[in-house]
C-alpha positions in Angstrom: 86.5 128.8 173.8 86.6 126.1 176.1 83.8 123.6 175.9 81.9 125.4 173.5 84.4 124.2 170.6 84.2 121.9 167.9 86.6 119.6 169.1 86.7 117.2 165.8 88.4 119.5 163.9 91.5 119.4 163.1 93.5 122.5 162.6 97.0 123.2 161.9 98.3 126.7 162.8 102.1 127.3 161.3 103.9 130.3 161.1 107.1 131.0 158.5 104.6 129.1 156.0 105.3 131.2 152.9 108.8 129.3 151.8 111.1 127.0 152.7 110.5 124.6 156.0 107.2 126.2 156.9 105.6 125.7 153.5 106.8 121.6 153.4 105.4 121.3 156.7 102.2 122.8 155.5 102.3 120.5 152.6 102.7 117.5 155.2 99.4 118.6 157.4 97.7 119.2 154.2 98.5 115.6 152.9 97.3 114.3 156.3 93.8 116.0 156.2 94.6 118.8 158.6 92.9 122.1 158.0 95.4 124.9 157.6 96.0 128.5 159.3 99.2 129.9 157.6 101.0 132.8 158.6 104.0 134.9 157.1 104.8 138.8 156.7 105.4 137.9 153.0 102.7 138.6 150.6 103.5 135.1 148.9 101.1 133.7 151.7 98.0 134.8 150.1 99.2 132.9 147.1 100.5 129.9 148.8 96.9 129.6 150.7 95.1 129.9 147.6 97.2 127.2 145.7 96.2 124.8 148.8 92.7 125.4 148.7 92.6 125.0 144.7 94.0 121.6 145.1 90.6 120.4 147.5 92.4 121.4 150.8 91.3 123.9 153.5 93.5 126.8 154.3 93.3 130.2 155.3 96.0 132.7 155.9 96.8 135.8 158.0 99.7 138.3 156.7 101.1 139.5 159.9 104.8 140.3 161.2 105.2 138.5 164.2 108.4 140.1 165.2 106.1 142.6 166.3 103.1 142.2 169.5 100.5 143.2 167.0 101.0 140.3 164.6 101.1 137.6 167.3 98.0 139.1 168.5 96.2 139.4 165.2 97.1 135.4 164.5 95.8 134.7 167.8 92.5 136.6 167.6 92.0 135.0 164.5 92.4 131.7 165.7 89.9 132.6 168.3 87.8 134.1 165.8 87.5 130.0 164.8 86.4 129.0 167.9 88.2 125.7 167.4 91.8 124.8 169.6 94.6 124.0 166.9 95.5 120.4 167.1 98.7 121.7 166.1 100.7 124.9 167.0 104.2 124.8 164.3 106.1 128.0 165.4 108.2 128.2 162.5 109.0 132.1 161.6 112.6 132.9 162.2 115.0 134.7 160.5 119.0 134.4 160.9 121.8 136.8 160.6 125.5 136.6 159.6 128.5 138.2 160.0 130.5 139.6 163.5 128.1 140.4 166.2 129.9 144.0 166.6 129.4 144.5 162.8 125.7 144.5 162.5 123.6 147.1 163.9 121.4 146.7 167.4 118.0 146.8 165.4 119.1 143.1 163.6 119.8 141.8 166.5 116.5 142.9 168.2 114.4 142.0 165.4 115.6 138.5 165.3 115.2 138.1 169.1 111.9 139.7 168.8 110.7 137.2 165.8 112.8 133.7 167.1 112.7 134.2 170.6 109.6 136.7 172.2 107.0 136.2 169.4 107.5 132.0 170.0 107.2 132.2 173.4 104.1 135.1 173.1 101.9 132.6 170.4 102.7 129.8 173.1 101.5 131.4 176.1 98.2 132.6 173.9 97.3 129.7 172.1 98.3 126.5 174.3 95.8 127.1 177.4 93.2 126.4 175.1 94.7 123.0 173.9 95.4 122.2 177.8 91.9 122.9 178.3 90.5 120.3 175.7 93.5 118.1 177.0 94.8 117.4 173.5 97.4 119.2 170.9 101.0 119.3 169.6 103.8 122.1 169.5 106.3 122.0 167.4 109.3 124.5 167.3 111.6 125.1 164.6 115.0 125.1 166.5 118.2 123.9 164.7 121.3 122.1 165.3 123.1 125.4 165.7 121.5 125.7 169.3 123.6 123.2 170.3 126.7 124.6 170.0 128.7 128.0 169.6 127.9 129.9 166.6 130.3 132.7 165.7 129.7 134.7 163.0 125.9 133.6 163.8 126.0 135.1 167.4 122.6 135.8 167.9 120.5 133.4 165.8 122.5 130.3 167.7 121.3 132.0 170.8 117.7 132.1 169.8 117.9 128.5 168.8 119.2 127.3 172.1 116.7 129.3 173.8 113.9 127.6 171.9 115.5 124.1 172.8 115.7 124.8 176.5 112.0 126.6 176.3 110.5 123.4 174.1 111.7 120.7 176.4 110.7 122.8 179.8 107.3 123.1 178.4 106.8 119.7 177.3 107.9 118.7 180.9 105.7 121.2 182.6 102.8 120.0 180.1 102.8 116.2 180.7 99.5 114.5 181.8 97.8 117.4 180.0 97.8 115.4 176.8 99.8 118.0 175.0 103.0 117.4 173.3 106.2 119.4 172.7 108.5 118.6 170.0 111.6 120.7 168.9 112.8 120.1 165.2 116.9 120.7 164.8 117.6 120.9 161.4 120.6 121.3 160.0 121.8 123.6 156.9 118.6 123.1 154.7 118.1 124.0 151.0 115.8 127.6 151.6 116.4 131.5 151.1 117.7 131.1 154.6 121.2 131.9 154.2 120.8 134.6 151.5 118.5 136.7 154.0 121.0 136.0 156.4 124.3 137.4 154.4 126.0 134.0 154.7 126.2 133.8 150.9 129.9 133.6 151.0 130.5 131.6 153.7 131.4 127.6 153.5 127.9 127.3 155.0 126.2 128.9 152.4 128.2 127.4 149.8 128.1 123.7 150.9 125.3 121.1 149.7 122.0 121.1 152.1 119.4 119.0 153.0 115.5 119.1 151.3 113.5 121.2 153.2 111.0 118.2 152.3 112.7 115.4 153.9 113.2 117.8 157.1 109.6 118.7 157.0 108.5 114.8 156.9 110.4 113.9 159.7 109.4 116.9 161.5 105.7 115.8 160.9 106.3 112.4 161.8 108.1 113.2 165.3 105.4 115.7 166.1 102.4 113.3 165.3 104.4 110.6 167.7 104.9 113.0 170.1 108.7 113.0 170.2 110.5 115.5 172.6 112.9 116.3 169.4 114.3 115.5 165.7 117.6 115.9 164.1 116.7 116.2 160.4 117.2 115.5 157.7 119.9 113.5 156.5 122.2 111.0 158.0 125.3 113.4 157.9 123.0 116.3 159.8 121.9 113.5 162.2 125.2 112.5 162.8 126.6 116.1 163.5 124.1 116.7 165.6 124.9 113.3 167.5 128.9 113.9 167.8 128.0 117.5 168.8 127.1 116.3 172.4 130.3 114.9 173.1 132.8 117.7 171.6 134.3 120.5 173.6 132.3 123.8 173.4 135.8 125.3 172.3 135.9 122.6 169.3 132.2 123.3 168.2 133.1 127.1 168.5 136.0 126.9 166.2 134.4 124.1 163.6 131.5 126.7 163.4 133.8 129.9 162.8 135.4 127.9 160.0 131.8 127.4 158.2 130.5 130.8 158.7 132.7 133.3 158.8 132.7 135.7 155.8 134.7 135.1 152.9 135.1 131.2 153.6 133.8 130.0 151.0 
């Protein structure tokens, strides 16, 4: 790639883009004139891409399981074949698992870590060097306000988001002066399929009113394009919770989260 790239095209690569926050992020970038390269492991990613195309947007897709190294490689090779360094890399794919850590099979935790942590770092390491070579680009990681507190009954999930927050802040500092910015998105509970897939339907957090993913995505887009380091999205309640958590003792935050996420708490 390197100097032979067409640097005028604005390509946004988005993972986990078949539903939820990822799909709403794709809508934001499409509305602002970006060409989309969408990735998800679900069959739905094809119809999502086709719907964007029918509406007059430029969109293509890769159906790949990013929890596996070959899935990450497949997406990267598709980007390489475009000969266009992305303007934006939105690392959004992720899963959660509820219940006590010792109650879940090791394979569940391993899959979460592979997708939320390993694939995020791997994809970043593959794609960001081309952004740096062009001296322009924006990276967005979907973390969570769960990353700034202990998360009993979501222990591995919360730890994975804490990792992403630390990684994004560290990478941002390392990339200063390169023209590439890094932004961490920190949503609170959002109305997506996340809680059902994580087995949290019978918890307080699973039942409570949640933020609109469209609002989360809009705020994430604005923060990314402004080059901000992080954004807590989307409602005032979520922003207040994120701000208050900075001053709470860890033991108190752990107890509050337990009350929300313990099985049967609904």
